SENU-379566 format. One line per 10 residues: number of its first residue (from 1); their letters; for each residue y, x, z of N, C-alpha, C. Coordinates in nm, 4 decimals. Layout:
<sites>
NUM) a) Y,X,Z,Y,X,Z,Y,X,Z ~ ...;
</sites>
This chain:
<sites>
1) mkakeirsse) -1.2203,0.0001,0.8091,-1.2224,-0.1124,0.8382,-1.1121,-0.2287,0.8320 ~ -1.1378,-0.3487,0.7892,-0.9716,-0.4386,0.8148,-0.9525,-0.4984,0.9111 ~ -0.8678,-0.5776,0.9423,-0.8624,-0.6339,1.0710,-0.9348,-0.7710,1.0813 ~ -0.9539,-0.8065,0.9501,-1.0176,-0.9519,0.9913,-1.1765,-0.9358,1.0092 ~ -1.2464,-0.7996,0.9561,-1.3650,-0.7542,1.0022,-1.4078,-0.7046,1.1427 ~ -1.2527,-0.6678,1.1882,-1.2626,-0.6299,1.3285,-1.2609,-0.7583,1.4578 ~ -1.2110,-0.8498,1.3538,-1.1977,-0.9642,1.4429,-1.2985,-1.0654,1.4393 ~ -1.4005,-1.0667,1.3515,-1.4931,-1.1528,1.3534,-1.5862,-1.1093,1.4251 ~ -1.5888,-0.9917,1.4389,-1.6965,-0.8859,1.5146,-1.6971,-0.9033,1.6718 ~ -1.8239,-0.8828,1.7334,-1.8003,-0.9458,1.8873,-1.7976,-0.7922,1.9639;
11) kttlndklve) -1.7986,-0.8401,2.0623,-1.7046,-0.7006,2.1673,-1.8134,-0.5778,2.1924 ~ -1.9321,-0.6365,2.1977,-2.0334,-0.4730,2.1901,-2.0403,-0.4454,2.0180 ~ -2.0390,-0.4809,1.9451,-2.0098,-0.4015,1.8187,-1.8797,-0.3419,1.8676 ~ -1.7754,-0.3952,1.8473,-1.6501,-0.3376,1.8401,-1.6592,-0.2018,1.9671 ~ -1.7282,-0.2266,2.0551,-1.7311,-0.0837,2.1261,-1.8043,-0.0125,2.0860 ~ -1.9079,-0.0218,2.0147,-2.0248,0.0644,1.9836,-1.9066,0.1346,1.8356 ~ -1.8577,0.0689,1.7680,-1.8115,0.1431,1.6755,-1.6768,0.2212,1.6869 ~ -1.6186,0.1630,1.7817,-1.5205,0.2431,1.8548,-1.5536,0.3866,1.8837 ~ -1.6703,0.3998,1.9578,-1.7625,0.5126,2.0000,-1.7552,0.6077,1.8830 ~ -1.8258,0.5464,1.7874,-1.8518,0.5869,1.6516,-1.7639,0.6791,1.5869;
21) lkkelvkmna) -1.6428,0.5846,1.6020,-1.4751,0.6731,1.5154,-1.4727,0.7513,1.5818 ~ -1.4833,0.7455,1.7017,-1.3799,0.8602,1.8161,-1.4676,0.9935,1.7911 ~ -1.6006,0.9719,1.7849,-1.7214,1.1018,1.7741,-1.6800,1.1475,1.6197 ~ -1.6370,1.0750,1.5414,-1.6526,1.1215,1.3966,-1.5154,1.2007,1.3693 ~ -1.3907,1.1168,1.4448,-1.2877,1.2085,1.4420,-1.2552,1.3766,1.5416 ~ -1.3547,1.3634,1.6117,-1.3525,1.4943,1.6798,-1.4501,1.6029,1.6028 ~ -1.5324,1.5553,1.5414,-1.6108,1.6529,1.4081,-1.4991,1.7053,1.3543 ~ -1.4478,1.5974,1.2699,-1.3438,1.6276,1.1620,-1.2251,1.7188,1.2134 ~ -1.1793,1.6745,1.3337,-1.0996,1.7799,1.4098,-1.1573,1.9225,1.4361 ~ -1.2527,1.9355,1.5054,-1.3424,2.0453,1.4831,-1.3595,2.1369,1.3796;
31) qiavgtaiks) -1.3900,2.0649,1.2514,-1.3705,2.1234,1.1229,-1.2385,2.1944,1.0928 ~ -1.1301,2.1104,1.0902,-1.0036,2.1571,1.1064,-0.9606,2.2830,1.1459 ~ -1.0050,2.2958,1.3130,-0.9927,2.3940,1.3817,-1.0641,2.5136,1.3577 ~ -1.1618,2.4971,1.3319,-1.2730,2.6282,1.2403,-1.2230,2.6784,1.0973 ~ -1.1336,2.5877,1.0766,-1.0778,2.6281,0.9269,-1.1811,2.5810,0.7986 ~ -1.2612,2.5173,0.8264,-1.3630,2.4453,0.7264,-1.3010,2.3719,0.6478 ~ -1.3278,2.3498,0.4807,-1.2304,2.2497,0.4048,-1.2999,2.1400,0.4405 ~ -1.2551,1.9847,0.4619,-1.3043,1.8825,0.4284,-1.3123,1.8452,0.3496 ~ -1.4033,1.7309,0.2828,-1.4364,1.6823,0.1787,-1.3194,1.5982,0.1523 ~ -1.2556,1.5127,0.2152,-1.1218,1.4246,0.1948,-1.0630,1.4686,0.3149;
41) pgqvkkikkt) -0.9435,1.4694,0.2901,-0.8713,1.5262,0.3957,-0.7781,1.3789,0.4652 ~ -0.7842,1.2648,0.3911,-0.7382,1.1079,0.3906,-0.8146,1.0665,0.5059 ~ -0.9088,1.1083,0.4900,-1.0463,1.0080,0.5835,-0.9879,1.0485,0.6988 ~ -0.9245,1.1509,0.7825,-0.8653,1.1412,0.9463,-0.7769,1.0316,0.9284 ~ -0.6855,1.0294,0.8652,-0.5966,0.9380,0.8824,-0.6451,0.7860,0.8915 ~ -0.7216,0.7395,0.7827,-0.8195,0.6738,0.8199,-0.8910,0.5942,0.9219 ~ -0.9549,0.6826,0.9569,-1.0062,0.7287,1.0907,-0.8899,0.6710,1.2197 ~ -0.8171,0.7536,1.2069,-0.7177,0.7546,1.3245,-0.6496,0.5656,1.2907 ~ -0.6491,0.5168,1.1897,-0.5790,0.3779,1.1589,-0.7176,0.2705,1.1983 ~ -0.8098,0.3423,1.2002,-0.8992,0.1985,1.2251,-0.9194,0.2178,1.3867;
51) iarvitiqqe) -0.9249,0.2991,1.4439,-0.9367,0.3169,1.5883,-0.8422,0.2610,1.6332 ~ -0.6714,0.2845,1.5928,-0.5461,0.2196,1.6424,-0.6076,0.0493,1.6051 ~ -0.6657,0.0280,1.5217,-0.6543,-0.1352,1.4687,-0.7194,-0.2185,1.5747 ~ -0.8553,-0.1541,1.6159,-0.9889,-0.1579,1.7055,-0.9064,-0.1714,1.8597 ~ -0.8535,-0.1144,1.8940,-0.8023,-0.1046,2.0210,-0.6836,-0.2053,2.0622 ~ -0.6204,-0.1815,1.9270,-0.5329,-0.3350,1.9359,-0.5666,-0.4846,1.9756 ~ -0.6805,-0.4838,1.8991,-0.7462,-0.6681,1.8772,-0.8213,-0.6372,2.0297 ~ -0.8602,-0.5142,2.0900,-0.9411,-0.5558,2.1787,-0.8220,-0.5521,2.3090 ~ -0.6786,-0.5377,2.3079,-0.5919,-0.5409,2.3746,-0.4941,-0.7341,2.3721 ~ -0.5531,-0.7472,2.2330,-0.5034,-0.8717,2.2120,-0.5929,-0.9874,2.2718;
61) rksrakeklr) -0.7453,-0.9642,2.2721,-0.8316,-1.0258,2.3446,-0.8269,-1.0471,2.4910 ~ -0.7917,-0.9371,2.5217,-0.7791,-0.9284,2.6726,-0.6525,-0.9848,2.7403 ~ -0.5542,-1.0424,2.6535,-0.4491,-1.0804,2.6695,-0.4576,-1.2277,2.6916 ~ -0.5456,-1.2660,2.5771,-0.5844,-1.4192,2.5583,-0.6562,-1.4509,2.6627 ~ -0.7294,-1.3700,2.7376,-0.8096,-1.4003,2.8250,-0.7672,-1.4347,2.9230 ~ -0.6554,-1.3408,2.9402,-0.5696,-1.3424,3.0811,-0.5066,-1.4633,3.0769 ~ -0.4280,-1.4918,2.9875,-0.3589,-1.6070,2.9446,-0.4227,-1.7434,2.9835 ~ -0.5745,-1.7768,2.9294,-0.6310,-1.9106,2.9361,-0.6741,-1.9116,3.1311 ~ -0.7170,-1.7901,3.1897,-0.7251,-1.8306,3.3539,-0.5692,-1.8619,3.4020 ~ -0.4813,-1.8411,3.3283,-0.3562,-1.8296,3.4084,-0.3496,-1.9824,3.3875;
71) glvkkhe) -0.3598,-2.0056,3.2671,-0.3512,-2.1848,3.2239,-0.4362,-2.2927,3.3314 ~ -0.5859,-2.1939,3.3582,-0.6601,-2.2930,3.4221,-0.6029,-2.2786,3.5531 ~ -0.5436,-2.2045,3.5951,-0.5090,-2.1784,3.7746,-0.4194,-2.2938,3.8030 ~ -0.3169,-2.2949,3.6856,-0.2016,-2.3341,3.7215,-0.2086,-2.4915,3.6708 ~ -0.3548,-2.5477,3.6021,-0.3718,-2.6772,3.6213,-0.4292,-2.7234,3.7545 ~ -0.4951,-2.6582,3.7772,-0.5602,-2.6753,3.9186,-0.4435,-2.6915,4.0259 ~ -0.3505,-2.6200,4.0597,-0.2389,-2.6107,4.1385,-0.1884,-2.7627,4.1615;
</sites>
């Protein structure tokens, strides 16, 4: 998933996608631990990067929301 796709999606969709990605990563890590050959080893790296992107964008949204609230509080003082 690219950053544009992640930014355009809604909060609930992002949370669902994050849970799905983490489950998939756990499955792949289990396969690696057991010694099973993975179809595409590069997939683990892609999943990790996508998880990081989703978390980063969620944090950006939280900080923007806090800034908006601070701006509203300052205007009313």
